[in-house]
C-alpha positions as CSV (number, residue, x, y, z in Angstrom):
1,M,-16.3,-145.3,-7.8
2,R,-16.4,-141.7,-8.9
3,H,-13.6,-140.9,-6.3
4,V,-11.5,-143.8,-7.6
5,R,-11.7,-142.5,-11.2
6,A,-10.8,-139.0,-10.1
7,L,-7.8,-140.3,-8.1
8,M,-6.7,-142.4,-11.1
9,L,-7.0,-139.4,-13.4
10,G,-5.0,-137.3,-11.0
11,I,-2.3,-139.9,-10.8
12,A,-2.2,-140.1,-14.6
13,L,-1.9,-136.3,-14.9
14,I,0.9,-136.2,-12.4
15,A,2.7,-139.0,-14.3
16,L,2.2,-137.1,-17.5
17,V,3.7,-133.9,-16.0
18,V,6.6,-135.8,-14.6
19,S,7.1,-137.6,-17.9
20,C,7.0,-134.3,-19.9
21,G,9.3,-132.6,-17.4
22,G,11.7,-135.5,-17.6
23,Y,11.6,-135.4,-21.4
24,V,12.4,-131.6,-21.3
25,A,15.2,-132.1,-18.8
26,L,16.6,-135.0,-20.9
27,G,16.5,-132.8,-24.0
28,E,18.4,-130.0,-22.2
29,I,21.0,-132.5,-21.0
30,R,21.5,-133.9,-24.5
31,A,21.3,-130.6,-26.4
32,A,24.0,-128.0,-26.8
33,A,23.3,-124.3,-25.9
34,A,24.1,-123.3,-29.5
35,A,24.8,-124.9,-32.9
36,E,28.0,-122.8,-33.3
37,G,30.1,-120.4,-31.3
38,D,33.6,-119.5,-30.2
39,P,35.4,-121.4,-27.4
40,V,35.1,-119.6,-24.0
41,E,37.6,-119.5,-21.2
42,F,35.9,-120.6,-18.0
43,I,37.5,-120.6,-14.5
44,V,36.1,-122.6,-11.6
45,A,37.3,-121.2,-8.3
46,P,38.3,-123.5,-5.4
47,G,35.3,-124.3,-3.3
48,E,32.8,-122.7,-5.7
49,A,29.3,-124.1,-5.3
50,T,27.8,-126.1,-8.1
51,A,24.8,-123.7,-8.3
52,D,27.1,-120.8,-8.7
53,I,29.1,-122.6,-11.4
54,A,25.8,-123.3,-13.2
55,T,24.7,-119.7,-13.0
56,R,28.0,-118.5,-14.5
57,L,27.8,-121.2,-17.2
58,S,24.4,-119.8,-18.1
59,S,25.6,-116.2,-18.2
60,E,28.4,-117.2,-20.6
61,D,25.7,-118.9,-22.8
62,L,27.3,-122.3,-22.3
63,I,24.1,-123.8,-20.9
64,R,20.5,-122.8,-21.0
65,Q,19.1,-124.2,-17.7
66,P,21.3,-123.8,-14.7
67,A,18.8,-125.5,-12.4
68,I,18.9,-128.6,-14.5
69,F,22.7,-128.6,-14.5
70,T,22.7,-128.3,-10.7
71,L,20.2,-131.2,-10.4
72,L,22.1,-133.4,-12.8
73,A,25.3,-132.8,-10.8
74,R,23.5,-133.9,-7.7
75,L,22.0,-137.0,-9.3
76,R,25.5,-138.0,-10.5
77,G,27.1,-137.4,-7.1
78,L,29.1,-134.5,-8.4
79,D,27.7,-131.7,-6.3
80,G,30.6,-129.8,-4.8
81,K,33.1,-132.0,-6.6
82,L,33.6,-130.1,-9.9
83,Q,37.3,-129.4,-10.1
84,A,38.7,-125.9,-9.7
85,G,40.8,-124.7,-12.6
86,R,40.8,-123.1,-16.0
87,Y,38.9,-124.7,-18.8
88,I,38.2,-124.0,-22.5
89,L,34.5,-124.8,-23.1
90,S,32.3,-124.4,-26.2
91,P,28.6,-123.5,-26.5
92,T,28.4,-126.5,-28.9
93,M,29.1,-128.8,-26.0
94,T,26.2,-130.6,-24.4
95,M,25.5,-130.1,-20.7
96,S,26.7,-133.6,-20.0
97,E,29.9,-133.0,-21.9
98,I,30.5,-129.8,-20.0
99,M,30.0,-131.6,-16.7
100,I,32.5,-134.3,-17.8
101,A,35.0,-131.6,-18.9
102,L,34.8,-129.9,-15.5
103,Q,36.0,-133.0,-13.9
104,S,39.1,-133.8,-15.9
105,S,39.8,-131.4,-18.9
106,R,41.6,-128.6,-17.2
107,V,44.0,-126.6,-19.2
108,E,47.6,-127.1,-18.1
109,E,48.8,-123.8,-16.7
110,A,51.9,-122.0,-15.5
111,Q,52.1,-119.3,-12.9
112,L,53.6,-116.0,-13.9
113,T,54.4,-113.4,-11.2
114,V,55.6,-109.9,-12.4
115,P,56.7,-107.5,-9.6
116,E,56.3,-103.8,-10.0
117,G,59.0,-101.7,-11.5
118,L,60.4,-104.0,-14.1
119,R,61.3,-103.2,-17.7
120,L,60.2,-105.3,-20.7
121,E,63.5,-107.3,-20.8
122,E,63.1,-108.3,-17.1
123,I,59.5,-109.3,-17.6
124,A,60.5,-111.4,-20.7
125,A,63.1,-113.3,-18.6
126,I,60.3,-114.1,-16.1
127,V,58.0,-115.3,-18.8
128,E,60.7,-117.5,-20.3
129,K,61.2,-119.3,-17.0
130,T,57.6,-120.5,-17.2
131,G,58.6,-122.5,-20.3
132,V,55.5,-121.2,-22.2
133,V,57.3,-118.9,-24.7
134,S,60.8,-117.7,-25.1
135,A,62.0,-114.2,-24.0
136,D,62.7,-113.3,-27.6
137,A,59.1,-114.2,-28.7
138,F,57.6,-112.3,-25.8
139,L,59.7,-109.2,-26.6
140,R,58.8,-109.3,-30.2
141,A,55.1,-109.1,-29.2
142,A,55.6,-106.6,-26.4
143,R,57.7,-104.2,-28.6
144,D,55.0,-104.0,-31.2
145,G,52.4,-101.7,-29.7
146,E,50.7,-101.2,-33.0
147,R,49.6,-104.9,-33.0
148,F,47.4,-104.2,-29.9
149,R,46.3,-100.6,-30.4
150,D,42.9,-101.4,-32.0
151,Q,42.0,-103.8,-29.2
152,Y,42.6,-101.4,-26.4
153,F,41.4,-97.8,-26.4
154,L,43.8,-96.9,-23.6
155,L,46.6,-97.3,-26.1
156,N,45.2,-94.4,-28.3
157,S,47.9,-92.0,-27.0
158,L,50.7,-94.5,-27.5
159,P,53.2,-92.9,-30.0
160,Q,53.5,-94.5,-33.4
161,G,56.0,-97.3,-33.3
162,A,56.2,-97.4,-29.5
163,S,56.5,-100.6,-27.5
164,L,54.2,-101.6,-24.6
165,E,56.8,-100.7,-22.0
166,G,55.0,-99.8,-18.8
167,Y,51.6,-101.1,-20.0
168,L,52.0,-104.8,-19.0
169,F,50.5,-104.7,-15.6
170,P,52.5,-106.3,-12.8
171,D,50.6,-109.1,-11.1
172,T,50.3,-112.8,-10.7
173,Y,48.8,-114.6,-13.7
174,R,47.9,-118.2,-14.6
175,V,48.7,-118.8,-18.3
176,A,48.0,-121.8,-20.4
177,K,51.0,-123.9,-21.2
178,D,50.2,-123.6,-24.9
179,A,49.6,-119.8,-24.8
180,S,51.2,-117.7,-27.4
181,A,53.3,-114.5,-26.7
182,D,50.4,-112.4,-28.1
183,Q,48.0,-114.1,-25.7
184,I,50.2,-113.5,-22.7
185,V,50.7,-109.8,-23.6
186,A,46.9,-109.5,-24.2
187,T,46.2,-111.0,-20.7
188,M,48.5,-108.4,-19.1
189,L,46.9,-105.6,-21.1
190,D,43.5,-106.8,-20.0
191,R,44.6,-106.4,-16.4
192,F,46.1,-103.0,-17.1
193,A,42.8,-101.8,-18.6
194,E,41.0,-103.1,-15.6
195,Q,43.3,-101.4,-13.1
196,Y,43.5,-98.1,-15.0
197,G,39.8,-98.0,-15.0
198,T,39.8,-97.6,-11.2
199,I,41.7,-94.2,-11.5
200,E,40.8,-92.8,-14.9
201,R,37.8,-90.7,-13.7
202,D,39.8,-89.0,-11.0
203,V,42.9,-87.7,-12.9
204,R,43.8,-84.4,-11.2
205,V,46.6,-83.4,-13.6
206,P,45.2,-81.1,-16.4
207,D,45.6,-81.9,-20.1
208,V,47.5,-85.1,-19.8
209,T,47.2,-88.3,-21.9
210,V,47.2,-91.9,-20.7
211,H,50.7,-92.2,-22.1
212,Q,51.9,-89.3,-20.0
213,I,50.3,-90.7,-16.9
214,M,51.9,-94.1,-17.5
215,T,55.3,-92.4,-18.1
216,M,55.1,-90.5,-14.9
217,A,53.8,-93.5,-13.0
218,S,56.7,-95.6,-14.1
219,I,59.2,-92.9,-12.9
220,V,57.4,-92.7,-9.5
221,Q,57.5,-96.5,-9.2
222,R,61.2,-96.6,-9.7
223,E,62.0,-93.5,-7.6
224,A,59.8,-94.1,-4.5
225,A,60.7,-96.8,-2.0
226,L,57.7,-96.1,0.2
227,T,54.1,-96.3,-1.1
228,S,53.1,-93.5,1.3
229,E,55.5,-91.1,-0.4
230,M,54.4,-91.8,-4.0
231,P,51.8,-88.9,-4.2
232,T,54.4,-86.4,-2.9
233,I,57.2,-87.6,-5.2
234,S,54.6,-87.4,-8.1
235,A,53.8,-83.9,-7.0
236,V,57.5,-82.9,-7.1
237,F,57.9,-84.2,-10.7
238,W,54.7,-82.6,-11.9
239,N,55.8,-79.3,-10.2
240,R,59.2,-79.4,-12.0
241,L,57.3,-79.5,-15.3
242,R,55.3,-76.3,-14.6
243,P,56.7,-73.4,-16.7
244,E,56.6,-71.1,-13.7
245,N,59.0,-73.4,-11.8
246,A,61.5,-73.7,-14.7
247,P,63.8,-70.9,-13.3
248,D,64.0,-72.7,-10.0
249,F,64.7,-76.2,-11.2
250,G,66.6,-77.1,-14.4
251,G,64.5,-75.3,-16.9
252,G,61.7,-77.8,-16.9
253,Q,63.9,-80.9,-16.5
254,L,62.6,-83.8,-14.4
255,G,66.0,-84.7,-13.1
256,A,65.0,-88.3,-12.4
257,D,67.9,-90.7,-12.1
258,P,65.8,-93.8,-13.0
259,T,65.3,-92.4,-16.5
260,V,69.1,-92.2,-16.9
261,Q,69.4,-95.8,-15.6
262,Y,66.8,-96.8,-18.3
263,A,68.8,-95.0,-21.0
264,L,72.0,-96.7,-20.0
265,G,70.6,-100.2,-20.3
266,Y,72.1,-103.4,-19.0
267,S,75.2,-103.3,-16.8
268,A,77.3,-106.4,-17.2
269,A,79.5,-105.3,-14.3
270,E,76.4,-105.2,-11.9
271,S,74.4,-107.9,-13.7
272,S,71.4,-105.6,-13.7
273,W,69.3,-103.4,-15.9
274,W,69.3,-100.7,-13.1
275,R,72.8,-99.4,-12.2
276,K,73.1,-98.6,-8.5
277,T,75.8,-95.9,-9.0
278,L,75.7,-93.3,-11.7
279,T,78.8,-91.4,-12.7
280,A,79.1,-87.9,-13.9
281,A,79.6,-89.3,-17.4
282,D,76.4,-91.4,-17.1
283,L,74.4,-88.3,-16.3
284,Q,75.4,-86.8,-19.6
285,I,74.4,-89.7,-21.8
286,D,72.7,-88.4,-25.0
287,S,69.3,-90.0,-24.9
288,P,65.8,-88.6,-24.9
289,Y,65.3,-90.6,-21.7
290,N,68.0,-88.6,-19.9
291,T,65.8,-86.2,-17.9
292,R,68.9,-84.6,-16.4
293,R,69.8,-83.4,-19.9
294,Y,66.5,-82.9,-21.7
295,P,63.4,-81.1,-20.4
296,G,59.9,-82.6,-20.1
297,L,58.8,-86.2,-19.8
298,P,60.8,-88.9,-21.5
299,P,59.3,-90.5,-24.7
300,G,57.5,-93.2,-22.7
301,P,57.4,-95.3,-19.5
302,I,60.6,-96.8,-18.2
303,A,59.1,-99.7,-16.3
304,A,55.8,-101.3,-15.3
305,P,54.1,-99.3,-12.5
306,G,51.7,-100.9,-10.0
307,L,48.3,-99.4,-9.0
308,D,49.8,-97.3,-6.2
309,A,52.2,-95.6,-8.6
310,L,49.4,-95.2,-11.2
311,R,47.2,-93.6,-8.7
312,A,50.0,-91.3,-7.5
313,A,50.8,-90.1,-11.0
314,A,47.1,-89.4,-11.7
315,Q,46.4,-87.9,-8.3
316,P,49.6,-86.2,-7.0
317,D,49.5,-84.5,-3.6
318,E,48.1,-81.1,-4.6
319,S,49.1,-79.5,-1.3
320,A,52.8,-80.3,-1.9
321,P,54.8,-77.2,-3.1
322,Y,58.1,-79.1,-3.3
323,L,60.7,-79.1,-6.1
324,F,63.4,-81.2,-4.4
325,F,63.8,-84.3,-2.3
326,V,66.7,-86.2,-0.8
327,A,67.0,-89.5,1.0
328,S,66.7,-89.1,4.8
329,C,69.2,-90.4,7.3
330,A,66.6,-92.8,8.6
331,K,67.7,-95.2,5.9
332,D,64.2,-96.7,5.6
333,G,63.5,-95.4,2.1
334,S,62.0,-92.2,3.2
335,H,62.9,-88.7,1.9
336,K,63.0,-85.1,3.0
337,F,61.2,-82.7,0.7
338,A,62.2,-79.1,0.0
339,S,60.6,-76.1,-1.8
340,T,63.8,-74.2,-2.3
341,L,67.4,-75.0,-3.4
342,Q,68.7,-73.6,-0.1
343,E,66.5,-75.9,1.9
344,F,67.5,-78.9,-0.3
345,Q,71.2,-78.2,0.2
346,I,70.7,-78.3,4.0
347,Y,69.0,-81.7,3.8
348,E,71.6,-82.9,1.3
349,A,74.4,-81.9,3.7
350,E,72.6,-83.7,6.5
351,Y,72.3,-86.9,4.4
352,L,76.0,-86.8,3.4
353,A,77.1,-86.3,7.0
354,C,75.3,-89.4,8.2
355,Q,76.8,-91.7,5.6
């Protein structure tokens, strides 16, 4: 009899624990993580496990108990069936509401792919094709660097009144169909800050600002056809800026044709922002971006550099003594590099002879 009573007491205790546990779990399912809070962008990757989704929801303070979320998904037959996509969730949503949202409330998105080496007008045209915002709206935002300066410390060296030319990182993005121009620009600046962070601790050029690195990177991006040559071409341009080399090359001029192309702007005849053939008159255009006429770096970037060009600008080939380069006869985008004018003239004659 005593054993029976002990057994019944044990069963009752187990039932009480289960009941309390169920009550707590039910409370978590019905309660929001917070009484108030800002909406959070949450992305579910294709094939992502429910437990991993729950863990990230918890780290974003959208739920309190990831284990209960995972269990609830299994009980509802949704384990492994939450839809990949981009969502806007709120900490004021209940766990059950979040689970429902992750099945059907994806934000409509458009894909935006920006190649390396484009100027703002070209990027704006790509943005407009997504149908999200117009090119004009995007350019108004992108040309107002002051609007974003306080949000991004890497813009501290951006000159007063400068645009964000060069700072909108080339990549593939997913943007909401209802995104504003400011939001698209901010997304691209976020990616820039992320990528620049990979090289900022190993800048080998002394006494330079982020803006100067970005300016050089944009020139390297437009000048180099081969990624492997970017550090050497970067070295050539930095070498040209050294005071001791001024007598040997243009008195401190960079002599970079892409900066002249940038200064000239759009060519209706070629339907391009980048003219393929520059005339003698083109090379004399009176613009601070004309590095064949004015010494030093131009006022700012001329295009959006990718990570390879950024790295090359920050980490030029320190063993390269060159001041000149000319396209090679291989016609594969490669160049021949020279330390003296005489050597350059030999390579130039070779190139002209093989045309």
